[in-house]
C-alpha positions in Angstrom: 1.2 17.4 -3.1 1.3 16.6 0.6 -2.5 16.5 0.7 -2.6 13.9 -2.1 -0.2 11.7 -0.2 -2.2 12.1 3.0 -5.4 11.3 1.1 -3.8 8.2 -0.4 -2.9 6.9 3.1 -6.2 7.8 4.7 -8.0 5.4 2.4 -6.1 2.2 2.3 -6.4 0.1 -0.9 -5.3 -3.5 -0.8 -3.1 -4.5 -3.6 -2.2 -7.6 -1.6 -4.8 -9.9 -0.1 -4.8 -13.3 1.6 -5.6 -15.0 -1.6 -2.8 -13.4 -3.6 -0.3 -14.2 -0.8 -1.5 -17.8 -0.8 -1.0 -18.1 -4.5 2.5 -16.6 -4.3 3.5 -19.0 -1.4 2.0 -21.9 -3.2 4.0 -21.2 -6.4 7.2 -20.6 -4.4 6.6 -23.9 -2.6 6.0 -25.8 -5.9 9.2 -24.3 -7.4 11.6 -24.8 -4.4 10.1 -27.4 -2.2 8.2 -29.8 -4.6 10.5 -32.6 -3.5 9.3 -32.4 0.1 6.0 -32.8 2.0 3.1 -30.5 1.0 2.6 -27.2 2.7 -0.8 -27.3 4.3 -2.5 -23.8 4.5 -4.9 -23.2 7.3 -8.0 -20.9 7.4 -7.3 -20.4 11.1 -4.6 -18.2 12.6 -1.9 -20.1 14.4 0.4 -17.9 16.4 3.9 -19.4 16.7 4.8 -19.9 20.4 8.2 -20.3 21.8 11.5 -19.6 20.0 11.1 -18.3 16.4 13.0 -17.3 13.4 11.6 -14.4 11.5 12.9 -13.4 8.1 11.7 -10.1 6.6 12.3 -7.9 3.6 11.1 -4.3 3.2 9.4 -2.8 0.2 10.2 0.9 -0.4 8.4 3.4 -2.6 5.0 5.2 -2.6 3.4 2.4 -0.5 6.2 1.0 1.7 5.7 -2.3 3.5 7.4 -5.4 5.0 7.0 -9.0 4.2 7.7 -11.5 7.0 8.1 -15.3 7.2 8.1 -16.6 10.8 8.8 -20.2 11.7 9.2 -22.2 14.8 13.0 -22.2 15.5 13.1 -26.0 15.3 11.7 -25.8 11.7 14.6 -23.5 10.6 17.1 -26.3 9.9 14.7 -28.7 8.1 13.4 -25.8 5.9 17.0 -24.9 5.0 17.9 -28.5 4.2 14.8 -28.8 2.0 15.6 -25.5 0.1 19.2 -26.4 -0.4 18.4 -30.1 -1.0 21.1 -31.0 1.6 20.6 -33.9 4.0 23.7 -33.2 6.1 24.5 -30.7 8.7 24.2 -27.0 7.8 25.7 -24.0 9.5 23.6 -21.4 11.3 24.5 -19.0 8.4 23.0 -21.5 5.9 19.8 -21.6 8.0 19.6 -17.8 8.1 20.4 -17.4 4.4 17.8 -19.9 3.5 15.1 -18.3 5.6 16.1 -14.9 4.1 15.8 -16.4 0.6 12.3 -17.6 1.3 11.3 -14.1 2.5 13.1 -12.6 -0.5 11.2 -14.8 -3.0 7.8 -14.1 -1.5 8.7 -10.4 -1.0 9.7 -10.0 -4.6 6.5 -11.4 -5.8 4.5 -9.2 -3.4 6.4 -6.1 -4.6 5.2 -6.8 -8.1 1.6 -6.3 -6.9 2.2 -3.0 -5.2 2.0 0.1 -7.5 5.0 2.4 -7.5 7.0 0.0 -5.4 10.6 0.8 -5.0 13.5 -1.5 -4.3 13.2 -4.6 -2.1 15.5 -4.4 0.9 18.0 -7.1 1.8 16.6 -9.9 3.9 16.9 -9.7 7.7 16.6 -12.7 9.9 16.1 -12.4 13.6 14.7 -14.3 16.6 11.9 -11.8 17.2 9.1 -10.4 15.1 9.8 -7.1 13.5 8.3 -3.9 14.9 5.6 -2.2 12.8 4.8 1.5 12.7 1.6 2.8 14.1 0.2 3.4 10.6 1.1 0.0 9.3 -1.7 -2.5 8.8 -1.8 -6.2 8.1 -2.8 -6.5 4.4 -2.4 -10.3 4.1 -1.6 -13.3 6.3 -1.1 -17.0 5.6 -0.6 -19.7 8.2 0.5 -23.0 7.0 1.7 -26.3 8.5 4.7 -28.3 7.3 6.0 -31.4 9.0 3.7 -30.7 11.9 5.0 -27.1 12.6 3.7 -23.7 11.7 4.9 -21.1 9.3 3.3 -17.6 9.1 3.6 -15.4 6.1 2.6 -11.7 6.6 2.4 -8.6 4.5 2.3 -5.2 6.2 1.6 -2.1 4.2 1.7 1.6 5.3 -1.6 3.3 5.5 -4.8 3.0 7.4 -5.0 3.4 11.2 -3.3 0.1 11.9 -6.3 -1.4 13.8 -7.9 -3.4 11.0 -6.8 -6.7 9.7 -7.9 -6.6 6.1 -7.3 -9.9 4.3 -9.0 -11.3 1.2 
């Protein structure tokens, strides 16, 4: 049995690719942010510089992984206001909960694409990118601009040697 598992991880199969991630993010944006400005996807990678918020959810099961949503820290409040449809002041907790909810929505849809996926973990929001294991590899990435600032959506899955960035 162990040999089967090792073989499975030696030959990574992508169940999630850039195109699928893009469709999921687009559908989420249309459902929860349709009343705001459009989210503009980019074909180029745009690393977020400076202070960030990173919301993540883990996927357990036969092919564990993590789904992350990173935003410039200054985008956290406007994103939360848009999700909650609130124009007034929000607490830090409202911002963290909103970012976690975005990660949870995207993560739940990604989980549906991964065979034998286990439960989705609770959202975690931090001011740093999560650490990845040596065997994790970037399966999909989407960089998008909203209100002149960047958001990055990533899906990391276990398997492979971690050196390839395989997106669709």
